[in-house]
C-alpha positions, -999 to 999 in steps of 0.1 A, spaced: 323 248 618 327 227 586 298 206 564 325 176 557 344 154 576 377 164 571 377 204 566 387 205 604 419 185 600 422 202 565 427 232 582 446 221 612 468 212 584 467 240 567 478 258 600 507 238 609 521 241 574 522 280 574 538 276 611 567 254 598 571 276 566 571 307 592 598 285 612 619 277 580 620 312 569 629 324 604 660 300 606 670 309 570 665 348 581 686 345 610 713 323 593 717 345 563 753 360 572 773 329 579 789 316 547 804 283 544 823 268 513 805 241 499 828 209 478 804 189 458 820 158 438 853 183 435 834 214 424 840 241 452 812 268 460 824 300 478 804 323 501 774 304 502 750 310 528 745 284 555 707 285 552 705 275 518 731 250 521 708 238 549 674 241 522 691 223 500 699 196 515 665 195 532 650 195 497 672 171 484 664 150 513 629 151 504 632 142 470 648 112 483 621 102 507 593 107 479 612 87 457 617 54 483 575 60 493 566 61 457 590 27 453 574 14 483 538 23 470 540 4 438 556 -25 457 526 -26 481 498 -16 451 517 -49 431 514 -73 464 479 -61 470 470 -68 432 487 -102 431 470 -108 465 434 -98 451 443 -121 420 450 -149 442 420 -146 466 395 -146 435 412 -179 425 405 -193 457 370 -181 458 363 -196 426 380 -229 433 358 -234 468 326 -223 451 335 -252 422 348 -277 459 309 -263 472 292 -274 443 307 -307 441 277 -333 446 280 -353 479 294 -391 476 276 -414 496 299 -435 516 297 -474 507 
């Protein structure tokens, strides 16, 4: 169907995304009537739809996940860079040891 390797998986991912968006929209539509009072650090918000509270809580959670994932990615990349530099140093040392002349035993 597609010429490139990732095309089918990209299509499946898009279909999955559309289904998730539809489910979230349906959840918000079904929960539009119940309203709640939200207390955020002493600031009171009255008559907020429950679906909006759930949606914003989900979005805040996603932001935190992205921040933690980015920090983890930065740590992993710095570790990879350090290990590659160490590997390069060890290869140079190994090459210099290979090029050393052999000493004959007396």
